[in-house]
C-alpha positions as CSV (number, residue, x, y, z in Angstrom):
1,M,0.2,-22.1,-25.2
2,F,-0.6,-20.3,-21.9
3,L,3.0,-19.0,-21.7
4,V,2.8,-17.8,-25.3
5,I,-0.3,-15.8,-24.5
6,Q,1.2,-14.4,-21.3
7,L,4.2,-13.1,-23.2
8,A,2.8,-12.3,-26.7
9,I,0.0,-9.9,-25.6
10,P,2.2,-7.6,-23.5
11,I,5.1,-7.7,-26.0
12,S,2.7,-6.8,-28.9
13,K,1.4,-3.8,-26.9
14,L,4.9,-2.5,-25.9
15,G,5.5,-0.8,-29.3
16,K,2.1,1.0,-29.2
17,S,2.1,4.3,-27.4
18,D,-1.6,5.0,-27.3
19,G,-1.6,5.5,-23.6
20,D,-3.3,2.2,-22.8
21,Q,-1.2,0.6,-20.1
22,R,-3.5,-2.3,-19.2
23,F,-1.2,-4.9,-20.8
24,G,1.9,-3.9,-18.9
25,W,3.2,-6.0,-16.0
26,Q,5.1,-5.4,-12.9
27,M,7.5,-8.1,-11.8
28,F,9.0,-6.6,-8.7
29,S,8.3,-3.8,-6.3
30,T,11.0,-2.4,-4.0
31,A,10.4,-2.6,-0.3
32,G,10.8,1.0,0.8
33,T,11.0,2.3,4.3
34,P,7.4,2.6,5.6
35,A,6.1,5.3,7.9
36,D,5.9,4.5,11.6
37,F,2.2,4.7,12.5
38,A,0.9,5.3,16.0
39,V,-2.8,4.9,17.1
40,H,-4.0,7.3,19.8
41,T,-7.0,6.4,22.0
42,D,-8.5,7.8,25.2
43,S,-6.3,5.4,27.2
44,G,-3.0,6.2,25.5
45,S,-1.1,5.6,22.2
46,E,0.3,2.5,20.6
47,E,2.9,2.0,17.9
48,V,1.7,-0.1,15.0
49,N,3.7,-3.0,13.6
50,L,3.1,-3.0,9.9
51,N,4.6,-6.5,9.5
52,V,1.6,-7.9,11.4
53,L,-0.9,-6.0,9.1
54,T,0.8,-6.7,5.7
55,A,2.1,-9.8,4.0
56,Q,4.8,-7.8,2.1
57,L,5.5,-4.1,2.2
58,R,5.5,-2.5,-1.2
59,A,6.9,1.0,-2.0
60,D,4.3,1.6,-4.7
61,M,1.4,1.4,-2.2
62,P,0.3,4.7,-0.6
63,L,0.4,3.4,3.0
64,T,-0.3,6.9,4.4
65,E,-3.6,6.9,2.6
66,L,-4.6,3.3,3.2
67,V,-3.4,2.4,6.7
68,P,-5.0,5.2,8.8
69,P,-8.6,4.6,7.8
70,F,-8.1,0.9,8.4
71,L,-6.7,1.5,11.8
72,C,-9.5,3.8,12.7
73,D,-12.0,1.1,11.8
74,T,-10.3,-1.7,13.5
75,V,-8.8,-0.3,16.7
76,P,-11.5,0.2,19.4
77,G,-11.6,3.8,20.7
78,A,-9.2,5.1,18.1
79,I,-9.2,8.9,18.0
80,E,-6.2,9.7,15.7
81,V,-3.5,8.0,13.7
82,T,-0.2,9.8,13.3
83,W,3.1,9.2,11.5
84,Q,6.3,11.2,10.9
85,S,4.9,13.6,8.3
86,G,1.2,13.8,9.1
87,G,-1.9,12.7,11.0
88,Y,-5.4,11.4,10.4
89,S,-8.4,12.0,12.6
90,C,-10.9,9.2,13.1
């Protein structure tokens, strides 16, 4: 019964194009190439290993928006977080 509900509701909503996408599902997300982040402090800079911070990298997550504020809050003395195409001041 549970499986029927899990399949029936999204399938019934597929044909309706009313803009309500709540019943869609995502089975897989590609693992894109993430940005290389560096945290700069008064004592120097340090490259960040995203594999330590994340369980699985997902290309659909905006890492350049989510990671810099997190690093500013968790790295003591952080002044700035930079990556290839931008930077974020703490």
